[in-house]
C-alpha positions in Angstrom: 24.8 1.2 3.1 22.6 0.0 6.1 19.1 1.5 6.2 19.0 3.8 9.4 16.6 2.3 12.0 15.1 5.7 12.7 15.7 9.5 13.1 16.2 11.8 15.9 15.1 15.5 15.8 17.0 17.7 18.1 16.1 21.2 19.3 18.7 23.7 18.4 17.4 25.8 21.3 17.1 23.2 24.2 19.1 20.3 23.0 16.4 18.0 23.7 15.4 15.3 21.2 12.6 13.3 20.0 13.1 10.0 18.0 11.0 8.0 15.6 11.6 4.5 14.3 8.4 4.0 12.5 6.8 6.5 10.0 5.1 9.1 12.0 3.1 12.3 11.7 4.5 15.3 13.7 2.8 18.3 15.0 2.7 20.7 18.1 1.5 18.2 20.5 4.4 15.7 19.8 7.0 18.5 19.5 6.3 20.4 22.5 8.3 17.9 24.7 11.3 19.6 23.1 10.7 22.5 25.3 11.2 25.1 22.6 8.8 28.2 23.0 8.6 28.5 19.2 6.5 25.4 19.1 3.7 28.2 18.8 4.6 28.3 15.2 4.1 24.5 14.5 0.7 23.4 13.3 -1.2 20.6 15.0 0.1 18.5 12.0 3.3 19.8 10.6 5.2 17.1 8.7 5.4 13.3 8.2 8.3 11.1 8.4 8.2 8.4 5.7 10.3 5.2 5.3 11.6 5.2 1.7 13.2 1.8 1.3 13.5 2.5 -2.4 15.5 5.4 -2.0 17.5 4.1 1.0 16.4 6.5 3.8 13.9 8.3 5.7 12.0 11.3 4.1 10.3 14.4 5.5 7.3 15.6 3.8 5.4 18.8 4.4 1.6 18.4 5.5 -0.1 20.7 2.9 -2.6 22.2 5.5 0.0 23.2 8.0 -0.1 27.0 8.5 3.7 27.5 8.2 5.9 25.5 5.8 8.7 23.4 6.8 12.2 24.1 5.3 15.0 21.8 5.0 18.5 23.5 5.0 16.9 26.8 4.3 14.9 25.8 1.3 11.2 24.7 1.0 10.8 20.9 0.9 9.7 19.7 -2.5 6.1 18.4 -2.5 7.1 14.7 -2.7 9.4 15.3 0.2 13.2 14.9 0.8 15.6 12.3 2.1 17.1 13.2 5.4 20.8 12.9 6.5 22.6 13.6 9.6 23.3 17.3 10.1 20.3 18.4 8.1 18.3 21.5 9.7 14.8 21.7 9.8 12.7 24.9 10.5 9.5 26.7 10.2 9.7 29.3 7.5 13.5 29.0 7.7 13.3 31.1 10.9 11.5 29.5 13.7 11.6 26.1 15.7 14.9 24.9 14.4 15.7 21.2 14.5 18.9 19.4 13.7 18.5 15.7 12.2 20.5 12.8 13.4 20.1 9.4 11.7 19.9 6.6 14.3 22.5 3.8 14.0 
């Protein structure tokens, strides 16, 4: 399987997306471009996107000091992160600021 060159996060509310092709930290300032009013629940630093070549994909990792935890597909993200796949759902506390994941090809 070819390593995906990046990840798109798509707002379930507005349909707008933000893409990353390098390891990146995401927080309220970066994610407000999606136009979702629930960005108010996102911390200044919320999660990290890490390239995990040894695991064959991109991983999402919670930032431990974020006020509200990020969930993946309705469950808390493990402390060492989780590999993303197209169709995954990210959300704050499994309720707010819902994002869909799309791996770039």
